[in-house]
N, C-alpha and C positions, 0 to 999 in steps of 0.2 A: 477378434473381429467385431466391428461395430454393427449393431442391428439397426434396421430402419426404425423411425419413430412410430409410435402408435398412430393409427390413421382410421378414418371413416371413408368407406367407398359408398357413396350415395347411389341407391337403386334408381334406375330409369325404366319404368314399364313402358314398352312400346316406344322406343325412341322416335323422334319426329319423322324419320324416314322409314318407320315401321320395320326396323331391322330385328326386332325382338327384344328380349330382356337384356339389360346391360347395367353397368356400374361405372360411375365416374372414375377415370384413371385406370380402367381395366380394359385391355385390348382384346378384341376377338381374334382367336387363332384358328388355324386349320386344325382339324381333329387329329390327323396324322400326316406324315410327309408323303405317303403314297400307298397305293393299293398293293396287297400281297395276295397271291393265290390262296383261296380258302378263307381269307380274312378280309373280304371286301366290305366296304361301308358306303353309305350314301346320305347326303344331306345333313351333315352334322358339324357343328362348330363347338369350340370350348373357350371358356374364359377362366383364368386362374385368379381367384379372389385372394387366396393366401397361399404362398409357397414359392413364388418366383422372384421375390425381392429380399432374400436372405433373412426372412423372419425367423425368430427363435422358436420354431415349432418342430415337432416330430411328425407332422401331418401336413397335407395340402388340402385345400378346399377349392374345388373346381365346379364350374357350372357348365353343363352340356345342354345344347338345344338341338333337337332332331326335327327337321322339316317334315311335313306330312309325306308319308311314303318312304321316309328315310330310316336308317338303322345304323347302329354301331357295328363293329366287327365282332365275329364270333371268336372268342379267345378264352384263354385261362392263364393263370399266373400264380406264383407262390404267395403273394401277399393278399390279405383280405381287404375289402373296402365296403363302405356304406353308401347307398344311393337313396336320396330323398326326393321324391317327385314334387314339383312345385308348379307346373304349368301343363295343361292339356291332359291327354290320356296316352298311355303307352303300354307296352308289353315288356316284361322282364322274363327272358328265357334263362332259366337257371338249371343247368344239367338237362334232365329229361322232363322238366315241368315248365309251363308257361303261366304267368300271372299278369292279369291286367292291372295297371296302376293308374291312380288318379292323385291329384295333389295331396301331399302329406303322407302318402303311403311310403313306407321305408323298407328297404331290402338290405340285409347283410349278405354279402357274397363271400363265402368261405374260401380259403385257399384251394387252388386247383379245380374250382368249379367252372366248367364251361359256361359262358354267359354272353348274352347279347341283349341290347335294348332297342325297341322299335317304336316309332310314332304310330298311333292309331287315330283315325279321324282327320278332320280338316285343319286342326290347330297344331302348331309345333308342340312337341313333348319336351319339356325342360326339367332338368333335375340337377341337384347338387350331388357331387361325388366326393367323399372324404376318403383319403388314401394315405398310406405311410409316405413320408417324405423320401425315405430310402426304400426303393422297391425294385423288383426285377422287371424285365421286359416281358410283354405278353408273348405267350407261346401259342402255336397253332393247336387246334384240337385234333384228336385222332379221328379216322373215318367212322368208327363206331360212335364216338361222342357226337360227331357232326350229325349222323343219322338220328340219334335220339333227340338232339336239339331241334332239328328240322321238324320232327314229328310233334314237338312241343310248340312250334310256331316260329322258329328261327328262320332267317333268310340265309342261304348259303350262296357262294359265288355261282354255283351251277343253276340257281333259281333266277338269276338276273339276265 
């Protein structure tokens, strides 16, 4: 299988239409295809910087941006991943603990840890997420895990 050539994706801070962070040749995608009960999300997009063009890597590099008041889904999975904040302020809910994040704060999310990311303040919360190329699908959290995460600052479907 032929791999794509080496490339540079040039960063564009605040595109002319103020859509947020972006990179030349990288499309903005919807976060997920639809809402699922207990795993709702709001105001989040993603961009795959490395991993959707047959690159010869065992990992993907994605950029997520959460609008003010938005959040990712509360979920868990078998694979680990790394999140590096680069824009705004956010909260990482990891199991039963919540951590405020600012640019360059880094989180390692261990396998099977319930987690959710939320934007704080008036600016979008943007972060890189580095994940295995071969990975499992997210799983819903148990009612007990959801209760712990909500106490740590997570948003559940019942909160909306």
